[in-house]
C-alpha positions in Angstrom: -8.5 20.0 -58.1 -12.1 18.9 -57.8 -12.9 15.5 -56.2 -15.3 13.8 -58.3 -17.8 10.6 -57.8 -14.7 8.7 -59.4 -12.0 9.8 -57.3 -14.0 8.9 -54.2 -15.1 5.8 -56.1 -11.5 4.9 -56.4 -10.7 6.2 -52.8 -13.2 3.6 -51.3 -11.7 1.2 -53.8 -8.0 1.4 -51.9 -9.8 1.5 -48.5 -11.2 -2.0 -49.4 -7.8 -3.4 -51.2 -5.9 -1.9 -47.3 -8.7 -4.2 -45.3 -7.4 -7.1 -46.5 -4.0 -6.7 -45.4 -3.9 -6.7 -42.0 -0.7 -5.5 -40.5 1.1 -3.6 -43.1 5.0 -2.2 -43.3 4.9 0.7 -45.8 7.8 2.3 -47.9 7.7 5.6 -46.5 9.5 8.6 -48.2 7.4 11.2 -47.1 6.5 11.9 -50.1 2.9 12.7 -52.0 2.4 9.4 -52.9 3.6 7.0 -49.7 2.5 10.0 -47.3 -1.1 9.5 -48.9 -0.8 5.5 -48.7 0.2 6.2 -45.2 -2.4 8.1 -44.4 -5.0 5.9 -45.7 -3.9 2.8 -44.3 -3.3 4.0 -40.5 -7.2 5.3 -41.3 -8.3 1.8 -42.5 -6.2 -0.7 -40.5 -5.3 1.5 -37.3 -2.0 3.2 -36.2 -1.3 0.4 -34.3 -1.1 -2.3 -37.0 1.0 0.2 -39.1 4.6 0.5 -39.6 6.1 3.5 -41.7 9.6 1.8 -42.9 12.3 4.8 -44.1 15.3 4.1 -45.9 17.8 6.6 -44.9 20.8 6.3 -47.6 22.8 8.7 -50.0 19.8 8.2 -52.8 17.6 10.8 -50.6 18.7 14.2 -49.2 19.0 14.3 -45.6 16.5 17.1 -45.4 13.5 14.2 -46.9 14.4 11.5 -44.8 13.9 14.1 -41.4 10.5 14.9 -43.0 9.8 11.4 -43.4 10.4 10.8 -39.7 8.5 14.4 -38.8 5.1 12.8 -41.2 5.1 9.7 -39.4 5.6 11.3 -36.0 3.0 13.9 -36.8 0.4 11.0 -37.9 1.3 9.0 -34.4 2.3 6.0 -36.5 5.2 3.7 -35.4 7.9 4.2 -37.9 11.7 2.4 -38.2 14.7 3.7 -39.7 17.0 1.9 -41.7 20.7 2.2 -43.2 20.9 1.3 -47.1 23.6 1.4 -48.9 23.0 0.8 -52.6 26.8 0.7 -53.2 27.0 -2.9 -52.1 25.0 -3.4 -54.7 27.6 -4.1 -57.9 24.8 -3.5 -60.5 23.8 -0.1 -58.9 27.0 1.2 -59.0 27.7 0.3 -62.7 24.3 1.8 -63.3 23.0 0.1 -66.1 19.7 0.9 -67.6 18.4 -1.6 -65.3 20.1 -0.1 -62.3 16.4 0.5 -60.4 15.4 -3.0 -60.9 18.8 -3.9 -58.7 18.4 -1.6 -56.4 14.5 -1.6 -55.8 15.1 -5.5 -55.1 17.6 -5.5 -52.9 16.0 -2.4 -51.2 12.7 -4.2 -50.5 13.9 -7.6 -49.5 15.7 -5.7 -46.2 12.3 -3.9 -45.6 10.4 -7.7 -46.1 13.6 -8.6 -43.3 12.4 -5.9 -40.9 8.6 -6.5 -41.6 8.8 -10.2 -40.7 10.9 -9.4 -37.9 7.9 -7.5 -36.7 5.5 -10.2 -37.7 4.4 -8.0 -40.5 3.7 -10.5 -43.9 2.4 -7.3 -46.0 4.8 -4.7 -47.4 3.3 -1.6 -49.7 4.8 0.8 -51.6 3.7 3.9 -52.9 3.6 3.1 -57.3 0.6 4.8 -58.6 -1.0 4.2 -62.0 1.0 7.0 -63.4 4.4 4.6 -63.1 3.2 2.0 -65.6 3.4 4.6 -68.4 7.0 5.6 -67.5 10.2 3.3 -67.9 10.2 1.5 -64.0 12.4 -1.6 -64.4 12.1 -1.5 -60.3 8.4 -2.7 -60.7 9.2 -6.0 -62.2 11.5 -6.2 -58.5 8.3 -5.6 -56.2 6.4 -8.1 -58.3 9.0 -10.5 -58.2 9.1 -9.8 -54.1 5.4 -9.7 -53.4 5.4 -6.5 -52.5 1.8 -4.6 -52.8 1.1 -1.6 -54.9 -2.5 -0.7 -53.7 -2.5 2.7 -55.3 -2.1 1.0 -58.7 -4.4 -1.5 -57.7 -7.0 1.0 -56.8 -6.1 2.8 -59.9 -5.0 6.2 -58.9 -3.6 8.6 -60.8 -0.9 11.2 -59.3 -3.5 14.2 -60.1 -6.2 11.4 -57.7 -3.2 11.3 -55.0 -2.7 14.9 -54.9 -6.6 16.4 -54.9 -7.8 13.4 -52.3 -4.2 14.8 -50.3 -5.8 18.2 -50.1 -9.2 17.1 -49.0 -7.8 15.0 -46.4 -5.6 17.8 -45.2 -2.7 16.4 -45.8 0.6 19.0 -46.4 2.5 17.0 -49.2 -0.5 17.6 -51.4 1.4 20.0 -53.7 5.0 18.6 -52.6 7.5 18.5 -56.2 8.0 14.9 -57.1 11.4 14.0 -55.9 13.1 10.5 -57.5 16.4 8.9 -56.0 19.6 11.0 -56.7 20.6 8.5 -59.2 18.2 9.2 -61.5 20.4 12.4 -62.1 23.2 10.9 -64.1 23.1 8.7 -67.4 23.0 5.1 -67.8 26.5 3.9 -68.2 27.8 6.2 -66.0 29.1 4.7 -62.7 27.5 5.9 -59.3 29.6 7.6 -56.8 28.6 9.1 -53.6 30.8 12.1 -54.5 28.4 12.6 -57.5 25.3 12.0 -55.4 26.3 14.3 -52.9 27.4 16.6 -55.6 23.6 16.9 -57.0 22.4 17.2 -53.6 24.1 20.3 -53.3 23.5 21.4 -56.4 19.9 21.3 -56.0 19.4 22.8 -53.2 21.0 25.9 -54.5 18.3 26.1 -56.6 15.5 25.6 -54.6 17.3 28.3 -52.5 17.2 30.4 -55.2 13.7 29.8 -55.4 13.2 26.7 -58.0 11.8 24.3 -56.1 11.1 21.9 -59.0 14.5 21.3 -60.3 16.7 18.7 -62.2 20.7 18.7 -61.6 22.0 16.2 -64.5 25.1 15.5 -63.6 27.0 14.7 -67.2 30.7 14.4 -65.5 31.9 17.9 -65.9 28.6 19.0 -67.1 25.5 20.3 -64.8 22.4 20.1 -67.5 19.6 22.4 -65.0 16.2 21.1 -66.0 13.6 23.8 -64.4 9.9 24.9 -65.7 9.3 26.4 -68.8 7.8 29.0 -67.6 10.7 29.8 -64.9 13.4 29.5 -67.6 13.5 33.4 -68.2 14.2 34.1 -64.8 17.3 32.3 -64.9 18.2 34.9 -67.3 19.2 37.9 -64.3 22.1 38.2 -64.3 22.4 38.1 -60.6 20.6 34.4 -60.5 22.9 33.2 -63.5 25.8 34.3 -61.7 24.7 33.2 -58.7 24.0 29.5 -59.7 27.0 28.8 -62.4 29.6 29.8 -59.2 28.2 27.9 -56.3 27.6 25.0 -59.1 31.3 25.6 -60.3 32.5 25.7 -56.5 30.8 22.1 -56.4 33.3 20.9 -59.4 31.8 21.2 -62.6 33.4 22.6 -65.3 30.1 24.0 -67.2 26.4 25.3 -66.2 24.2 24.7 -68.9 20.3 25.0 -69.1 17.9 22.9 -70.6 15.7 24.8 -73.0 13.3 22.3 -73.0 12.2 22.5 -69.7 11.5 20.0 -66.7 10.8 16.8 -67.8 10.3 13.5 -65.5 12.2 11.0 -66.0 14.1 13.0 -68.7 17.4 10.6 -68.7 15.0 7.7 -69.6 14.8 8.8 -73.2 18.4 6.7 -73.5 16.2 3.5 -72.9 12.9 4.5 -74.4 14.2 5.9 -77.5 16.9 3.3 -78.1 19.9 5.0 -77.6 21.3 3.2 -74.7 
């Protein structure tokens, strides 16, 4: 991941975009994209004009919420931790294909309210240009609310962001992506707190066993595990196989399956993209 004049040009475009906003509130998760964005904003408009808004909810593992707070503290950027309960949104619980639209709209309305209370008129998120290639109904909500996506506007890809993050000394440069836990549940299957907690605990088991990139897709009684193709054979060792099976069955799954196609980001969106909804 070497830097190129084009990547540097995109970064300078990002800085120029940010310079027009004044005070900025960032929807901050502590992931690769939002951490890079927070760093760029604090450099461009100053830490005193930057606010990181961190949402605590069932959608995000607790360890990630704590990491986001730590990053904001390390950056010296003011932050606010807000409680967000997606179960107050009927459309979220029902889990239709546009679930993310309803969830994002409510979340960012909340963030905008927090920003307004701090006399901040600009709210930004960490969407990048690659997000336009996937099924992302939440992006419609951001556009309707006037939330800015400066990484997208600057044309930055995920690879660009990782490259620049490493150059800027950000520890998150090679951190695996971690979308909200509800993305592990098939559309049309109601989302429950119990399912989200079970998914979080199941993925924690895999992380502990050396699979930092993983998804546990929750098909009611079946846990369908996705890990990178190059690590699939690691699951065949009796010790690893039995440990995964035993722990996930203790969490309530009756069957534990391994996706032979390997890990694919946004895999659950295939039912929408291929018309199976």
